[in-house]
N, C-alpha and C positions, 0 to 999 in steps of 0.2 A: 792699865793696872785695878786689882780692888779694892786698892783702900787705896780710899782717893783723901786726897790732903788738904784739908781743906787754912784756908789760916786764920779761922781760929785757933784753930786746934794746930798750930806751927811755934804762936805768938805764947801760946801756956807750955810748949815745953823749952825744959832747962839747954846746955849746950852738950850735956851729952846725951842725952835726947836727939839730942839733934845729930845728930855722928855716928851718932849708931844709926842712926835715921841716911845719914850719905852711904856710909859706909852697907845699910843693904844696899839699899836704890843702886849701889858699886857692881855691887857684887851679881845683881840678877840683867844688870848689864850686858856685867861679862857675859853669866851664863844665857842670854838672847840673843848676844855677839858671836858665843860660839857652836850654839843652835842655825845660827843662819851660817855660820860657815857651813858650817855641817852639812846644813839643810842645797846648800852650793856645791857642795862636793859629791853630796849624794845623787848616784845614777838617775834617777828622771831629771830632777832641777838641772842633772847636764845636760841631760837627752831634750830640756824641753829650749835651753839657752842653744844651744846642735841649734831646733828647728829654728829656731828666732834665726837665729845668723844665717842657715839655709834661707829661710825663706824674704831674708834683705837678700841676698841672693841672687832669689830667684826674681821677685820684684824686679828685679834692675835690670839683668838679663832680659825679662816681659818689657818694658819699660826700653831697652836697648832694641829688641826683636821688633819694637813699636813704631820706634823711630826708623829703623834696616824699611820696616815695612810699608810708612811710610814715601819713604826715599825713592823708595819701587813702586813703588804705587804713582808719582811722578815721573819716574823714570816711565813707566811701562806709558802711563799719559802724554809722554813723547814724543815716544813712540809711535803711536798712534798715532795722536798730527803726524809723524811727521810721512807713514805709510803710507795717509788718507790724503797728505800732498804730492807722497810719488807717483799717488794711484791714480789723484789726479789730473798731475802733465803727462805720464803714461798713457791716459782714453782722452788728453788731448793730442797728445805725438799719435795714439793709432785714428786717431780722427784724419788729422791731416795726411797721414798716409794713407790710407783712403784713399782723400781725396785726387791724392797723387798720383795714389794709383787708379782709377779712373782715367784721371786727366789723360794718362801716356796709357790706357787703354781707348781712349776717343783719337787721342791721337797712333797710335798707332794702325788701327781702323783703318781714318783718317792717309795715311800710308798704305795701306792696304787698298784701299781703293786707290787711291793716284795709283801703285803701281801698275794694277789690274784695268783701270785705264792707259799707262802707258804700253800692259802686253797688247792691249786688245791695236789698240793705235800701229806697234810691228806688225803683231798680224793682219794689221790689213792691208800697214805698206807689203809686206811680205808679197802675200794674192794676192795686193795689185801688182807685184816686181815679177813674182809667178805669172798673171796673167800672162802680163804684158811680152812675156814670154813667151807665153804659149800663141799669142797671137804671134809669134815673130813667127815659132817654132812651126803650126799650123799650114801655111802655106805649104811648105814643104811633106808635110805629112798628107796634104792633099795631095800633091804630085801622090807624094808613095805607096795611098790607098788607090789611086784610081787605076792603076796596075794591080794591085795586090785578087781584083777578086777577078780576074781573068787567070791567073796563076793561081789559083785558089780550085776552081773551073776544076782545071789543067788538071792539080795533084790527085783531083777525084779521082777521074777519068783513069787516069794511070793508077788508083788503088786496085778499082777497080776490075783493070787490069792487070794483076796485080793476081798472081794466082795462089798466095797463104791468105787474100779476103776474100777470094772470093767462097774460099770453103772455108773462112772463119764469117761468113754471110751465111750458107748454108749452113752449116752448125747451127749460128741462132737462130734461123727460120723454122728446123728442126724440131726446141725447144719451144 
């Protein structure tokens, strides 16, 4: 206020002057209340209020989003831990499977070697059986073979006597 009221000046005033002052201050108060009300109804003041409200809403939204972000970070850490745990488990399982695979390969090789040995044994047994059969047949063949050379010489003699062979030999000799 522009008028400063001191205690000394109030004590010297009469009751009428004091009433006039009260009326004057009341009218000024009404005036300022009216100005505040108009200022509040003013577009810019409303805009400021609206912006403050929007700012509060945005701040609340930011807080909610920050909280959601923190929750998502926790969830992603948990998921990452779970993925890491699963990765380690699968790597262990993979290692176990590789070892099992190697042992199965070795077992297969042993079985194949055993099978080859059995095949060789079977083949040698068959050869031995075949040899014994050959030994049984050999005397028979020897007997028949002893007759064969004479038959062969006879057949060559017959061929030489044959007209066809004689002409054929002549033809070959000429060429």
